[in-house]
C-alpha positions in Angstrom: -12.3 23.3 -34.8 -12.3 23.1 -31.0 -9.3 24.6 -29.2 -7.0 22.0 -27.7 -7.3 22.0 -23.9 -3.9 22.9 -22.3 -2.4 19.8 -20.6 -1.3 20.8 -17.1 2.5 20.2 -16.8 4.3 19.5 -13.5 7.9 19.1 -12.7 9.3 15.8 -11.3 11.2 16.8 -8.1 13.9 14.2 -8.9 14.6 14.5 -12.6 13.4 18.2 -13.0 11.6 17.2 -16.2 8.3 18.8 -17.1 5.7 16.2 -17.8 1.9 16.1 -18.1 0.4 15.9 -14.6 -1.3 12.6 -15.4 2.1 10.9 -15.9 3.4 11.9 -12.5 2.5 10.7 -8.9 1.7 13.4 -6.4 2.8 13.1 -2.8 1.2 15.6 -0.4 1.8 16.9 3.1 -1.3 18.4 4.7 -1.5 21.1 7.4 -1.5 18.3 10.1 1.9 17.2 8.8 0.6 13.9 7.4 2.3 12.7 4.2 0.4 10.6 1.7 0.0 9.7 -1.9 -2.6 11.6 -3.8 -3.9 9.6 -6.8 -6.5 12.2 -7.6 -4.1 15.2 -7.5 -6.7 17.3 -5.9 -6.1 17.0 -2.1 -5.1 20.1 -0.2 -1.6 20.5 1.0 1.9 20.9 -0.3 2.4 18.6 -3.2 5.5 17.2 -4.8 5.5 15.3 -8.1 7.5 12.2 -8.9 7.9 10.4 -12.3 6.1 7.1 -12.5 9.4 5.2 -12.5 10.9 2.9 -9.8 14.4 4.3 -10.4 13.2 7.8 -9.7 11.5 6.7 -6.5 14.6 4.9 -5.4 16.6 8.1 -6.0 14.0 10.2 -4.2 14.3 7.9 -1.2 18.1 8.0 -1.2 18.5 11.7 -1.7 15.7 12.7 0.7 14.3 15.1 -2.0 10.7 14.7 -0.7 11.8 15.6 2.8 13.1 18.9 1.4 10.2 19.5 -0.9 7.5 18.8 1.7 9.6 20.2 4.6 9.0 17.2 6.7 10.3 13.7 7.3 8.7 11.3 4.8 7.9 7.9 6.3 9.6 5.0 4.6 6.2 3.4 4.1 5.4 6.2 1.7 8.2 5.0 -0.5 7.0 1.4 -0.2 3.6 2.5 -1.4 5.1 4.5 -4.3 7.1 1.4 -5.4 4.0 -0.8 -5.4 2.1 1.9 -7.3 4.8 2.1 -10.0 5.1 -1.6 -10.3 1.4 -1.8 -10.8 0.7 -3.9 -7.6 -2.4 -2.9 -5.8 -1.8 -1.7 -2.2 -2.3 -4.6 0.3 
């Protein structure tokens, strides 16, 4: 019987829940200080994970948790993109 592959777990920075990486959205700050959403989860930089839930994204925006996690000011457009992503709307 093949051994089950370990599912990578990551912690949502808002809820502090451990979840499979695939269920979370990764936001990254690279060395240049650019902040962007990383759908592949493989880009270089400091990453923070958020649950795929609009309430969590609202809370992240209100509390500024991403600013602390990524040690930078996260642009409001990032939150807009996150909300579209969660709601299943493709980015315009």
